[in-house]
BAKOLSE-643048 format. One record per residue: x, y, z of N, C-alpha, C in turn. Coordinates in steps of 0.1 Angstrom, whole numbers, padded with zeros to 4 digits, always signed. Layout:
XYZXYZXYZ
...
***
This chain:
+0008-0012+0000+0000+0000+0000+0009+0013+0000
+0019+0012+0008+0028+0023+0009+0035+0026-0004
+0038+0015-0011+0045+0016-0024+0036+0023-0034
+0023+0019-0034+0013+0026-0043+0012+0041-0040
+0012+0044-0028+0011+0059-0024+0024+0066-0029
+0035+0060-0028+0048+0066-0032+0048+0069-0047
+0044+0058-0054+0043+0060-0069+0034+0070-0073
+0022+0071-0066+0012+0081-0069+0017+0095-0067
+0024+0097-0056+0030+0110-0053+0040+0114-0063
+0049+0105-0068+0059+0108-0078+0052+0111-0091
+0042+0104-0095+0034+0107-0107+0028+0121-0107
+0022+0124-0096+0016+0137-0094+0026+0148-0095
+0038+0146-0089+0049+0156-0090+0054+0158-0104
+0055+0147-0112+0059+0148-0126+0049+0156-0134
+0036+0153-0132+0025+0160-0139+0026+0174-0136
+0027+0178-0123+0028+0192-0119+0039+0199-0125
+0051+0193-0125+0063+0199-0131+0061+0202-0146
+0055+0192-0153+0053+0193-0167+0042+0204-0170
+0033+0206-0161+0022+0216-0164+0027+0230-0160
+0037+0231-0151+0041+0244-0146+0048+0252-0157
+0053+0246-0168+0059+0253-0179+0073+0259-0176
+0078+0268-0185+0091+0274-0183+0092+0282-0170
+0104+0283-0165+0106+0291-0153+0108+0306-0156
+0104+0314-0147+0106+0329-0149+0116+0334-0140
+0125+0342-0145+0136+0348-0137+0134+0363-0137
+0135+0369-0125+0135+0383-0124+0148+0387-0116
+0158+0391-0123+0171+0395-0117+0172+0410-0116
+0180+0414-0106+0182+0428-0104+0191+0434-0115
+0187+0445-0121+0195+0451-0132+0206+0459-0127
+0218+0457-0131+0229+0465-0126+0228+0479-0132
+0230+0489-0124+0229+0503-0128+0241+0508-0135
+0240+0517-0144+0251+0523-0151+0258+0533-0141
+0271+0532-0139+0277+0541-0130+0292+0542-0132
+0297+0553-0127+0312+0555-0127+0319+0554-0141
+0311+0559-0151+0318+0560-0164+0320+0575-0167
+0332+0579-0171+0334+0593-0174+0327+0596-0187
+0325+0609-0189+0318+0614-0201+0327+0617-0212
+0340+0614-0210+0350+0616-0221+0362+0606-0219
+0369+0604-0229+0381+0596-0229+0392+0602-0238
+0404+0599-0235+0415+0604-0243+0427+0595-0243
+0435+0596-0253+0448+0589-0254+0458+0598-0259
+0470+0598-0253+0481+0607-0257+0493+0598-0261
+0499+0602-0273+0511+0595-0277+0522+0605-0279
+0535+0601-0278+0546+0610-0280+0551+0608-0294
+0554+0619-0301+0558+0618-0315+0569+0628-0319
+0575+0625-0330+0584+0635-0336+0579+0638-0350
+0576+0651-0352+0571+0656-0365+0582+0663-0373
+0584+0659-0385+0594+0666-0393+0588+0679-0398
+0595+0690-0397+0590+0703-0401+0600+0710-0410
+0602+0706-0423+0611+0714-0431+0606+0728-0434
+0615+0737-0430+0611+0751-0432+0619+0757-0444
+0612+0761-0454+0617+0766-0466+0614+0781-0467
+0624+0789-0468+0622+0803-0470+0628+0807-0483
+0621+0812-0493+0626+0816-0505+0634+0829-0504
+0643+0831-0513+0650+0844-0513+0641+0855-0516
+0631+0852-0524+0621+0862-0527+0613+0867-0515
+0610+0857-0506+0604+0860-0493+0613+0868-0484
+0625+0865-0483+0635+0873-0475+0636+0887-0481
+0637+0888-0494+0636+0901-0501+0625+0909-0496
+0613+0903-0496+0601+0910-0493+0602+0915-0478
+0606+0906-0469+0607+0910-0455+0618+0921-0453
+0629+0919-0460+0640+0928-0459+0636+0942-0464
+0629+0943-0474+0625+0956-0480+0615+0963-0470
+0607+0955-0463+0598+0960-0453+0606+0966-0441
+0617+0959-0438+0624+0963-0426+0634+0975-0428
+0640+0974-0440+0651+0984-0443+0644+0997-0447
+0646+1008-0440+0641+1021-0443+0647+1027-0455
+0640+1036-0461+0645+1042-0473+0659+1049-0471
+0660+1056-0459+0673+1062-0456+0682+1051-0450
+0692+1047-0458+0700+1036-0453+0712+1040-0444
+0717+1052-0448+0729+1057-0440+0729+1072-0440
+0734+1078-0429+0736+1092-0428+0748+1096-0420
+0756+1105-0426+0768+1111-0419+0765+1126-0419
+0760+1131-0407+0757+1145-0407+0768+1155-0404
+0780+1149-0401+0792+1157-0397+0800+1162-0409
+0800+1174-0411+0808+1180-0422+0823+1183-0418
+0825+1185-0405+0837+1191-0401+0848+1180-0400
+0845+1168-0398+0856+1158-0395+0863+1154-0408
+0856+1153-0419+0863+1149-0431+0859+1157-0443
+0852+1168-0441+0848+1177-0452+0837+1171-0460
+0831+1160-0456+0820+1154-0464+0808+1151-0454
+0797+1156-0459+0784+1152-0452+0776+1144-0462
+0770+1133-0458+0764+1123-0467+0751+1117-0462
+0742+1114-0472+0730+1106-0469+0729+1096-0481
+0725+1084-0477+0723+1073-0487+0709+1068-0486
+0701+1068-0497+0688+1063-0497+0687+1051-0506
+0678+1042-0503+0674+1031-0511+0664+1036-0522
+0667+1035-0535+0658+1040-0545+0649+1030-0551
+0652+1017-0549+0644+1006-0554+0646+0994-0545
+0637+0985-0546+0638+0973-0537+0651+0966-0538
+0656+0961-0527+0668+0952-0528+0665+0939-0535
+0674+0934-0543+0672+0921-0550+0683+0912-0545
+0678+0899-0542+0687+0889-0536+0688+0877-0546
+0699+0871-0547+0701+0859-0554+0712+0851-0548
+0712+0838-0551+0723+0829-0546+0735+0830-0555
+0747+0830-0550+0759+0830-0558+0770+0822-0550
+0772+0810-0555+0782+0801-0549+0781+0799-0534
+0768+0797-0530+0766+0794-0516+0765+0806-0507
+0765+0818-0513+0764+0831-0506+0752+0839-0511
+0747+0848-0504+0736+0857-0509+0742+0869-0515
+0738+0871-0527+0743+0884-0534+0731+0894-0534
+0734+0905-0528+0724+0916-0526+0727+0927-0535
+0718+0932-0543+0719+0943-0552+0711+0955-0547
+0717+0966-0543+0710+0977-0537+0711+0989-0545
+0701+0993-0552+0701+1006-0560+0700+1018-0550
+0708+1028-0551+0708+1038-0541+0710+1052-0548
+0707+1062-0540+0710+1076-0543+0718+1082-0532
+0728+1089-0535+0737+1095-0525+0737+1110-0526
+0734+1116-0515+0735+1131-0515+0748+1134-0507
+0756+1143-0513+0769+1147-0507+0770+1162-0507
+0774+1167-0495+0779+1181-0494+0794+1180-0492
+0801+1187-0500+0816+1186-0500+0822+1200-0497
+0830+1201-0487+0837+1214-0484+0851+1214-0490
+0854+1224-0498+0867+1224-0504+0873+1238-0502
+0886+1239-0504+0893+1252-0502+0901+1251-0489
+0903+1262-0482+0910+1262-0469+0903+1270-0459
+0904+1267-0447+0898+1274-0436+0905+1287-0433
+0917+1288-0439+0925+1301-0436+0918+1313-0442
+0915+1322-0434+0908+1334-0438+0894+1331-0444
+0889+1319-0441+0876+1315-0446+0875+1313-0461
+0887+1309-0467+0887+1307-0481+0883+1293-0484
+0870+1290-0482+0865+1277-0486+0851+1279-0490
+0846+1268-0496+0832+1268-0501+0827+1254-0500
+0814+1252-0502+0808+1239-0503+0800+1237-0515
+0800+1224-0520+0792+1221-0531+0783+1209-0527
+0771+1209-0533+0762+1197-0531+0759+1190-0544
+0759+1177-0544+0756+1170-0556+0749+1157-0553
+0742+1151-0562+0736+1138-0561+0742+1128-0570
+0743+1116-0564+0749+1105-0572+0739+1093-0572
+0738+1086-0583+0730+1074-0584+0739+1063-0588
+0737+1052-0580+0746+1040-0583+0739+1027-0577
+0747+1017-0578+0742+1004-0573+0754+0997-0565
+0750+0993-0553+0760+0986-0544+0757+0971-0545
+0767+0963-0546+0765+0949-0546+0773+0943-0534
+0765+0935-0526+0771+0929-0514+0771+0914-0515
+0780+0908-0508+0780+0893-0508+0780+0889-0493
+0770+0880-0490+0768+0877-0476+0769+0862-0473
+0776+0858-0463+0777+0845-0458+0765+0842-0449
+0758+0831-0450+0745+0829-0443+0748+0818-0432
+0742+0820-0420+0741+0810-0410+0729+0813-0401
+0726+0803-0393+0715+0804-0383+0720+0805-0369
+0717+0816-0362+0721+0818-0349+0710+0822-0340
+0707+0814-0330+0697+0817-0320+0683+0819-0327
+0681+0810-0337+0668+0810-0345+0666+0823-0354
+0678+0830-0356+0677+0841-0365+0687+0839-0377
+0683+0843-0388+0691+0842-0400+0701+0853-0399
+0714+0850-0398+0724+0860-0397+0733+0860-0409
+0738+0871-0413+0747+0872-0424+0760+0880-0420
+0770+0878-0427+0783+0886-0426+0785+0891-0441
+0783+0904-0442+0783+0910-0456+0795+0918-0458
+0799+0918-0471+0809+0927-0475+0805+0934-0488
+0809+0946-0490+0805+0953-0503+0815+0949-0513
+0811+0943-0524+0820+0938-0535+0822+0949-0545
+0811+0957-0548+0812+0966-0559+0803+0978-0557
+0808+0989-0562+0799+1001-0563+0800+1006-0577
+0788+1006-0584+0788+1011-0598+0780+1023-0599
+0786+1034-0605+0779+1046-0607+0772+1046-0620
+0760+1051-0620+0752+1052-0633+0758+1063-0642
+0764+1073-0635+0770+1084-0643+0782+1089-0635
+0793+1091-0640+0805+1095-0633+0803+1110-0629
+0802+1113-0616+0799+1127-0612+0811+1136-0614
+0807+1149-0617+0818+1159-0618+0813+1172-0611
+0822+1181-0609+0819+1194-0604+0828+1204-0611
+0824+1216-0613+0832+1226-0620+0840+1234-0610
+0853+1234-0612+0863+1241-0604+0871+1250-0613
+0871+1263-0611+0879+1272-0619+0875+1271-0634
+0863+1269-0637+0858+1268-0650+0860+1255-0657
+0865+1245-0650+0867+1232-0655+0859+1221-0648
+0854+1212-0656+0847+1200-0650+0857+1190-0645
+0856+1188-0632+0866+1179-0625+0858+1167-0620
+0862+1155-0624+0856+1143-0618+0858+1142-0603
+0847+1139-0596+0848+1139-0581+0847+1125-0575
+0846+1115-0584+0845+1101-0579+0856+1098-0569
+0868+1103-0572+0879+1101-0564+0877+1107-0550
+0869+1117-0549+0866+1123-0536+0856+1115-0528
+0846+1109-0536+0835+1102-0529+0840+1088-0525
+0847+1081-0534+0851+1067-0532+0858+1065-0519
+0868+1073-0515+0874+1071-0502+0865+1072-0490
+0855+1081-0491+0845+1082-0481+0837+1070-0480
+0832+1065-0492+0824+1053-0492+0832+1041-0487
+0845+1040-0491+0853+1029-0486+0853+1029-0471
+0854+1041-0465+0855+1043-0451+0842+1038-0444
+0831+1039-0451+0818+1035-0445+0812+1023-0450
+0820+1015-0458+0815+1003-0464+0810+0993-0453
+0819+0992-0443+0815+0983-0432+0802+0987-0425
+0800+1000-0423+0788+1004-0417+0776+1002-0426
+0777+1003-0439+0766+1001-0448+0763+0986-0448
+0774+0977-0448+0772+0963-0448+0765+0958-0435
+0769+0965-0424+0764+0962-0411+0749+0965-0411
+0745+0976-0417+0731+0980-0418+0723+0969-0425
+0728+0963-0436+0722+0953-0443+0720+0940-0434
+0731+0937-0427+0731+0925-0419+0721+0926-0408
+0720+0938-0402+0711+0940-0391+0696+0939-0396
+0694+0944-0408+0681+0944-0414+0677+0929-0417
+0686+0921-0422+0683+0907-0425+0680+0899-0412
+0688+0902-0402+0686+0895-0389+0672+0898-0383
+0669+0911-0384+0656+0916-0379+0644+0910-0387
+0646+0909-0400+0636+0904-0409+0634+0889-0408
+0644+0882-0404+0644+0867-0404+0646+0861-0390
+0639+0866-0381+0638+0860-0368+0627+0850-0368
+0631+0837-0369+0621+0826-0371+0614+0822-0359
+0619+0824-0347+0613+0819-0335+0599+0823-0333
+0596+0837-0333+0582+0841-0332+0573+0835-0342
+0578+0834-0355+0570+0828-0365+0567+0813-0363
+0577+0806-0359+0575+0792-0357+0565+0790-0345
+0566+0798-0335+0557+0797-0324+0542+0800-0328
+0541+0809-0338+0527+0812-0343+0522+0800-0351
+0531+0794-0358+0527+0781-0366+0523+0770-0356
+0531+0769-0345+0528+0758-0336+0515+0761-0328
+0512+0773-0326+0500+0777-0319+0488+0773-0328
+0489+0776-0340+0478+0773-0350+0477+0757-0351
+0488+0750-0352+0488+0736-0353+0482+0729-0341
+0483+0736-0329+0478+0730-0317+0463+0732-0315
+0457+0739-0323+0442+0741-0322+0435+0728-0324
+0426+0724-0315+0419+0711-0316+0411+0710-0329
+0412+0698-0335+0405+0696-0348+0394+0686-0345
+0382+0689-0349+0370+0680-0348+0371+0670-0359
+0374+0657-0356+0376+0647-0366+0363+0639-0368
+0354+0639-0359+0341+0633-0360+0330+0640-0352
+0321+0647-0359+0310+0654-0353+0301+0644-0346
+0299+0633-0352+0289+0623-0347+0293+0618-0333
+0306+0615-0331+0311+0610-0318+0318+0621-0310
+0319+0634-0315+0326+0644-0308+0340+0640-0305
+0347+0635-0316+0361+0631-0315+0370+0642-0319
+0380+0645-0312+0389+0656-0314+0404+0651-0315
+0412+0659-0322+0426+0656-0323+0433+0669-0319
+0444+0668-0311+0451+0679-0307+0466+0676-0306
+0474+0685-0312+0489+0684-0311+0494+0694-0301
+0502+0689-0291+0508+0697-0281+0523+0698-0282
+0529+0709-0287+0543+0709-0289+0551+0710-0276
+0562+0703-0275+0570+0703-0263+0584+0709-0266
+0590+0706-0277+0604+0710-0280+0606+0710-0295
+0614+0720-0300+0617+0721-0314+0632+0720-0316
+0636+0711-0325+0650+0710-0329+0652+0716-0343
+0664+0721-0345+0666+0727-0358+0680+0724-0363
+0682+0720-0376+0695+0718-0382+0700+0731-0387
+0712+0731-0392+0718+0743-0398+0711+0748-0411
+0711+0761-0413+0704+0766-0425+0713+0763-0437
+0706+0759-0448+0713+0756-0460+0708+0765-0472
+0717+0772-0478+0713+0780-0489+0714+0772-0502
+0703+0771-0510+0703+0763-0522+0696+0771-0533
+0703+0778-0541+0698+0785-0553+0687+0795-0549
+0675+0792-0549+0664+0802-0547+0658+0802-0533
+0663+0793-0524+0657+0792-0511+0667+0789-0500
+0663+0791-0487+0671+0787-0476+0662+0776-0469
+0669+0765-0466+0661+0754-0460+0667+0750-0446
+0658+0748-0437+0662+0743-0423+0652+0732-0420
+0657+0721-0414+0649+0710-0411+0646+0711-0396
+0633+0713-0393+0629+0714-0379+0623+0700-0375
+0626+0696-0362+0619+0685-0357+0611+0688-0345
+0598+0685-0345+0589+0689-0334+0586+0677-0325
+0591+0678-0313+0587+0668-0303+0574+0672-0297
+0564+0663-0298+0551+0667-0294+0543+0656-0288
+0532+0659-0281+0522+0650-0277+0510+0651-0285
+0505+0639-0290+0493+0639-0299+0482+0633-0291
+0471+0640-0289+0460+0635-0281+0447+0633-0289
+0441+0622-0288+0427+0620-0293+0418+0620-0282
+0408+0629-0283+0398+0631-0272+0384+0626-0278
+0376+0620-0270+0362+0617-0274+0353+0622-0263
+0343+0630-0267+0333+0635-0258+0335+0648-0252
+0347+0654-0254+0350+0667-0248+0360+0674-0256
+0358+0687-0259+0368+0695-0267+0380+0698-0258
+0392+0695-0263+0404+0699-0255+0406+0714-0255
+0413+0719-0245+0416+0733-0244+0425+0738-0255
+0422+0751-0259+0431+0757-0270+0443+0763-0264
+0453+0766-0272+0465+0774-0268+0476+0765-0264
+0488+0772-0263+0500+0765-0259+0507+0775-0249
+0516+0769-0241+0525+0777-0233+0538+0780-0240
+0538+0792-0246+0549+0795-0255+0563+0795-0248
+0563+0799-0235+0575+0800-0228+0581+0786-0224
+0572+0776-0224+0577+0762-0220+0583+0754-0231
+0581+0759-0244+0586+0752-0255+0601+0754-0257
+0609+0743-0257+0623+0745-0258+0627+0745-0273
+0638+0753-0276+0644+0754-0289+0658+0750-0288
+0662+0740-0296+0676+0735-0295+0681+0732-0310
+0694+0733-0311+0701+0729-0323+0704+0714-0324
+0704+0709-0336+0706+0694-0337+0712+0692-0351
+0720+0681-0352+0726+0677-0365+0715+0671-0374
+0707+0662-0368+0696+0656-0375+0684+0655-0367
+0672+0654-0373+0660+0652-0365+0652+0640-0371
+0645+0633-0362+0638+0621-0366+0624+0625-0372
+0617+0615-0376+0604+0617-0382+0594+0607-0379
+0596+0599-0368+0586+0589-0365+0575+0595-0357
+0563+0592-0363+0550+0598-0357+0541+0587-0353
+0536+0588-0341+0526+0579-0336+0513+0587-0332
+0503+0584-0339+0490+0591-0336+0480+0581-0332
+0472+0585-0322+0461+0576-0317+0448+0577-0325
+0443+0566-0330+0431+0566-0337+0420+0560-0328
+0409+0566-0327+0398+0561-0319+0388+0554-0327
+0387+0541-0324+0376+0532-0331+0364+0533-0321
+0354+0540-0325+0343+0543-0316+0331+0535-0320
+0324+0529-0310+0312+0522-0312+0302+0526-0301
+0290+0528-0305+0279+0530-0295+0275+0517-0289
+0270+0518-0277+0265+0506-0270+0254+0499-0278
+0245+0508-0284+0234+0503-0292+0238+0495-0304
+0248+0500-0311+0253+0493-0323+0259+0480-0319
+0268+0480-0309+0274+0468-0305+0264+0457-0300
+0253+0462-0293+0242+0453-0289+0235+0447-0300
+0233+0454-0311+0226+0449-0323+0235+0438-0330
+0248+0441-0331+0257+0431-0337+0257+0418-0329
+0257+0419-0315+0258+0407-0307+0244+0400-0307
+0233+0407-0308+0220+0401-0309+0220+0392-0322
+0225+0397-0333+0225+0389-0345+0234+0377-0344
+0245+0378-0335+0253+0366-0333+0246+0355-0327
+0236+0358-0318+0228+0347-0311+0217+0342-0320
+0214+0348-0331+0202+0344-0339+0204+0329-0344
+0194+0321-0341+0195+0307-0345+0202+0298-0335
+0208+0304-0325+0216+0297-0315+0207+0292-0304
+0209+0279-0300+0202+0274-0288+0212+0267-0279
+0210+0270-0266+0219+0265-0256+0212+0254-0247
+0217+0242-0248+0209+0231-0242+0217+0224-0230
+0210+0219-0221+0215+0210-0211+0205+0200-0208
+0207+0188-0213+0197+0177-0212+0184+0181-0220
+0173+0181-0213+0160+0184-0219+0157+0199-0219
+0166+0207-0212+0163+0221-0211+0171+0229-0221
+0165+0240-0226+0172+0248-0236+0167+0262-0235
+0176+0271-0239+0172+0286-0240+0177+0292-0253
+0171+0303-0257+0175+0311-0268+0177+0325-0263
+0186+0332-0269+0188+0347-0266+0181+0355-0277
+0171+0363-0272+0163+0371-0282+0169+0385-0284
+0176+0390-0274+0181+0404-0275+0193+0405-0265
+0202+0414-0269+0214+0417-0261+0214+0432-0259
+0217+0436-0247+0219+0451-0244+0232+0452-0236
+0240+0462-0240+0253+0464-0233+0253+0478-0227
+0261+0479-0216+0264+0492-0210+0276+0490-0201
+0283+0501-0197+0295+0500-0189+0292+0503-0175
+0300+0496-0166+0298+0498-0152+0312+0495-0145
+0318+0506-0139+0330+0504-0132+0341+0498-0140
+0342+0502-0153+0353+0497-0161+0350+0483-0167
+0339+0477-0164+0335+0464-0170+0323+0466-0179
+0321+0456-0187+0309+0456-0196+0298+0448-0190
+0286+0453-0189+0274+0446-0185+0268+0441-0198
+0265+0427-0198+0258+0421-0209+0245+0416-0205
+0234+0422-0209+0220+0418-0205+0215+0409-0217
+0211+0396-0213+0206+0387-0223+0191+0384-0220
+0182+0387-0229+0168+0384-0228+0166+0369-0233
+0161+0361-0224+0160+0346-0227+0146+0342-0229
+0144+0332-0238+0132+0324-0239+0135+0310-0239
+0126+0301-0235+0128+0287-0235+0125+0281-0221
+0134+0273-0216+0132+0267-0203+0133+0278-0192
+0139+0289-0196+0140+0300-0186+0137+0313-0193
+0127+0320-0188+0123+0333-0194+0127+0345-0185
+0131+0355-0192+0135+0367-0184+0149+0372-0189
+0155+0381-0181+0167+0387-0184+0178+0383-0174
+0189+0378-0179+0200+0376-0170+0212+0386-0173
+0220+0388-0163+0231+0398-0165+0245+0392-0163
+0254+0394-0172+0267+0390-0171+0276+0402-0171
+0289+0401-0167+0298+0411-0169+0312+0406-0173
+0319+0414-0180+0333+0410-0185+0341+0422-0188
+0354+0419-0189+0364+0430-0192+0366+0430-0207
+0363+0441-0214+0365+0442-0229+0379+0441-0233
+0382+0432-0242+0395+0430-0247+0395+0430-0263
+0407+0431-0269+0408+0432-0283+0415+0420-0289
+0409+0414-0299+0415+0403-0306+0422+0409-0319
+0435+0409-0319+0442+0415-0330+0441+0408-0343
+0438+0395-0342+0437+0387-0354+0424+0389-0361
+0413+0388-0354+0399+0390-0359+0395+0404-0359
+0403+0413-0352+0399+0427-0350+0385+0428-0344
+0383+0420-0333+0370+0420-0326+0372+0424-0311
+0362+0429-0306+0361+0431-0291+0355+0418-0285
+0361+0413-0275+0355+0401-0268+0356+0405-0253
+0351+0395-0245+0350+0398-0230+0357+0387-0222
+0367+0392-0215+0375+0383-0206+0369+0383-0192
+0373+0372-0185+0368+0371-0171+0353+0373-0170
+0346+0366-0180+0331+0368-0181+0324+0359-0171
+0314+0364-0164+0307+0357-0154+0293+0364-0152
+0284+0356-0145+0271+0362-0142+0274+0372-0130
+0266+0383-0131+0267+0392-0120+0262+0386-0107
+0265+0391-0095+0262+0384-0083+0248+0381-0081
+0239+0390-0083+0225+0388-0081+0219+0377-0090
+0223+0378-0103+0219+0368-0113+0224+0354-0109
+0236+0353-0105+0242+0340-0101+0234+0335-0089
+0231+0343-0079+0223+0338-0068+0210+0332-0071
+0203+0339-0080+0190+0334-0085+0191+0321-0093
+0201+0321-0102+0203+0309-0110+0206+0297-0101
+0213+0299-0090+0217+0288-0081+0205+0281-0076
+0194+0289-0073+0182+0284-0068+0172+0279-0078
+0172+0285-0090+0162+0282-0100+0166+0275-0112
+0178+0277-0117+0183+0271-0130+0198+0270-0129
+0202+0261-0119+0217+0260-0118+0224+0253-0130
+0216+0247-0139+0221+0241-0150+0228+0251-0160
+0223+0264-0158+0230+0275-0166+0243+0279-0161
+0246+0275-0148+0259+0278-0142+0270+0269-0147
+0266+0259-0155+0277+0249-0160+0286+0257-0169
+0299+0254-0167+0310+0261-0174+0308+0261-0189
+0304+0250-0195+0304+0249-0210+0294+0257-0216
+0282+0259-0209+0272+0268-0214+0276+0283-0213
+0283+0286-0202+0288+0300-0201+0299+0303-0212
+0307+0293-0215+0317+0294-0225+0311+0296-0239
+0300+0289-0242+0292+0290-0254+0286+0304-0256
+0281+0309-0245+0275+0322-0245+0286+0332-0247
+0297+0331-0240+0309+0340-0241+0314+0340-0256
+0314+0329-0263+0319+0328-0276+0311+0337-0286
+0298+0339-0283+0290+0348-0291+0290+0362-0288
+0296+0365-0276+0296+0379-0271+0309+0386-0276
+0309+0389-0289+0320+0396-0295+0315+0404-0307
+0322+0414-0311+0318+0421-0323+0331+0428-0329
+0330+0429-0342+0342+0435-0350+0342+0450-0349
+0354+0455-0347+0356+0470-0348+0364+0474-0360
+0365+0465-0369+0373+0468-0382+0366+0480-0389
+0353+0481-0390+0347+0493-0397+0350+0505-0389
+0350+0504-0375+0352+0516-0367+0366+0521-0368
+0376+0511-0369+0390+0515-0371+0392+0522-0384
+0385+0517-0395+0386+0523-0408+0380+0537-0408
+0369+0538-0400+0362+0551-0399+0371+0561-0392
+0377+0557-0381+0386+0566-0373+0398+0570-0382
+0404+0561-0389+0415+0564-0398+0411+0574-0409
+0399+0571-0415+0394+0579-0426+0391+0593-0421
+0386+0595-0409+0383+0608-0403+0396+0616-0401
+0407+0609-0399+0420+0616-0396+0427+0620-0409
+0426+0611-0419+0434+0613-0432+0433+0626-0439
+0421+0633-0439+0420+0646-0445+0430+0656-0439
+0434+0654-0427+0443+0664-0420+0457+0660-0422
+0460+0649-0430+0473+0645-0433+0475+0646-0448
+0466+0652-0455+0467+0653-0470+0467+0667-0475
+0479+0674-0474+0480+0688-0478+0471+0697-0470
+0468+0694-0458+0460+0702-0449+0467+0715-0446
+0460+0726-0448+0466+0739-0445+0459+0747-0434
+0464+0746-0422+0457+0754-0411+0459+0769-0411
+0469+0773-0419+0472+0787-0420+0480+0790-0433
+0480+0802-0438+0487+0805-0450+0502+0801-0450
+0506+0793-0460+0520+0789-0461+0524+0777-0453
+0514+0771-0446+0517+0759-0438+0509+0747-0444
+0516+0736-0446+0509+0724-0452+0513+0712-0445
+0503+0704-0441+0505+0692-0433+0502+0680-0442
+0512+0671-0442+0511+0658-0450+0516+0647-0441
+0511+0635-0444+0515+0624-0436+0509+0611-0441
+0513+0600-0434+0508+0587-0438+0508+0578-0425
+0498+0569-0424+0497+0560-0413+0500+0546-0419
+0510+0540-0414+0515+0527-0420+0511+0515-0412
+0512+0516-0399+0509+0504-0391+0499+0508-0380
+0490+0498-0376+0480+0500-0366+0483+0490-0355
+0484+0495-0343+0486+0486-0331+0476+0490-0320
+0469+0480-0315+0459+0482-0304+0466+0487-0292
+0459+0496-0285+0465+0502-0272+0456+0499-0260
+0444+0503-0260+0435+0501-0249+0421+0504-0252
+0412+0500-0243+0397+0502-0245+0392+0510-0233
+0385+0520-0236+0379+0529-0226+0363+0529-0228
+0356+0529-0217+0342+0529-0217+0337+0543-0211
+0329+0550-0219+0323+0562-0214+0308+0560-0213
+0301+0570-0209+0286+0569-0208+0280+0565-0221
+0286+0570-0232+0279+0568-0245+0286+0558-0255
+0299+0556-0253+0307+0549-0263+0316+0539-0257
+0319+0529-0266+0330+0519-0264+0341+0524-0273
+0352+0527-0267+0363+0533-0275+0375+0524-0275
+0380+0520-0286+0392+0512-0287+0403+0522-0293
+0413+0525-0286+0423+0534-0290+0434+0525-0298
+0437+0529-0310+0446+0522-0318+0458+0532-0322
+0470+0527-0319+0481+0536-0323+0485+0534-0337
+0485+0545-0345+0489+0545-0359+0503+0550-0360
+0512+0542-0365+0526+0546-0367+0528+0550-0382
+0535+0561-0384+0538+0565-0397+0547+0577-0397
+0545+0586-0406+0553+0599-0407+0543+0611-0409
+0548+0622-0404+0540+0634-0405+0550+0645-0409
+0546+0654-0418+0555+0664-0423+0547+0677-0423
+0553+0688-0417+0546+0701-0418+0556+0710-0426
+0552+0713-0438+0560+0722-0446+0556+0736-0444
+0566+0745-0442+0564+0759-0440+0570+0767-0451
+0561+0773-0459+0566+0782-0470+0562+0796-0467
+0573+0804-0467+0570+0819-0465+0569+0822-0450
+0568+0835-0448+0567+0840-0434+0556+0850-0432
+0545+0849-0439+0534+0858-0437+0526+0853-0426
***
């Protein structure tokens, strides 16, 4: 009799279990918290900055600097000559055997005292001379200024000047030439001073760097910014080559990619060091942000689970939807289940990058504490390791399109980009290496280091 009762009880239990249907799970949803609203990555780089200044440009700056009155000797008593020299036309520069040849058209006004001071038997004559002075200058770079050492090679008179003495025309070039010879060094020094003043490169380079450091919006959709922060500038010797003077500058800088917040503008001009160097490098490392929204990543992972069924004996579940968000540096993965267990379970994992497949996957993946506690009581079969591993295998998504988008957004600024007149930025990204993953409130950001070269060409000094 007892055996019959036991069998009846077991039968009723089986019937009850089969009629109760799938189990329902109501787990506590982890809240979003402790995610910054921005992320950034900084890399150290060397940027090649060949600075080319044409002689035409130096001409232009020199003529701005050099006043029309080039030289004046107001004292008549010391050598019987009072003199003024004016520039009558723009100075012309050209290269001649590694030196700068300057041609200066000029007008000379001279007052000449002749006779004797005895009993006041003297007189003065005034006359004007027109001629051309030719100077030869050795070029070098000193303290970021173009300096020259000039000598006057030739003075050519357009017309040999004369004056009438005792009814006769007497050439007076012999009177003027000694005076000019005496002041050749002073005239050459005036030219040297004007060139140095015209070609002080440091303020100009700082202006270029300040413009280059302005943040660039590379993606309006994700509010992604790129900023170059200069730290030190190296410069090689100046080289004169036919129509231009070339210096190779090397810019040591920090390159930062920001997502979610615009970086501050401006540079600390006083903190930037300027040094001389024999050679400068050109290795550039720029950070590329491969940005994904949580919504897009969730949709990709939902499609990964399509048609997948996870079984343990007679029990099975399907994942109908995936939702992702960040919490305390980990990714929360919410899975909406149907089948033997209905409801939403929550897992967490650390986002990692697979360099081979270019996918984001999750390491150290496990059920969150509340979900694990409920499953222990209601569906401990889901706690089996092999089911968790199967689920983990589907929780991944490719960031290859996002990497290409990040690279594409940056390339326009490496293709003859001109942030200001006379400045052109060119470069190439040759290698991509994963660096790190950051989670913000809105985005999953994989920072990829792009190695290559960057060149900032500076033409002119406007």
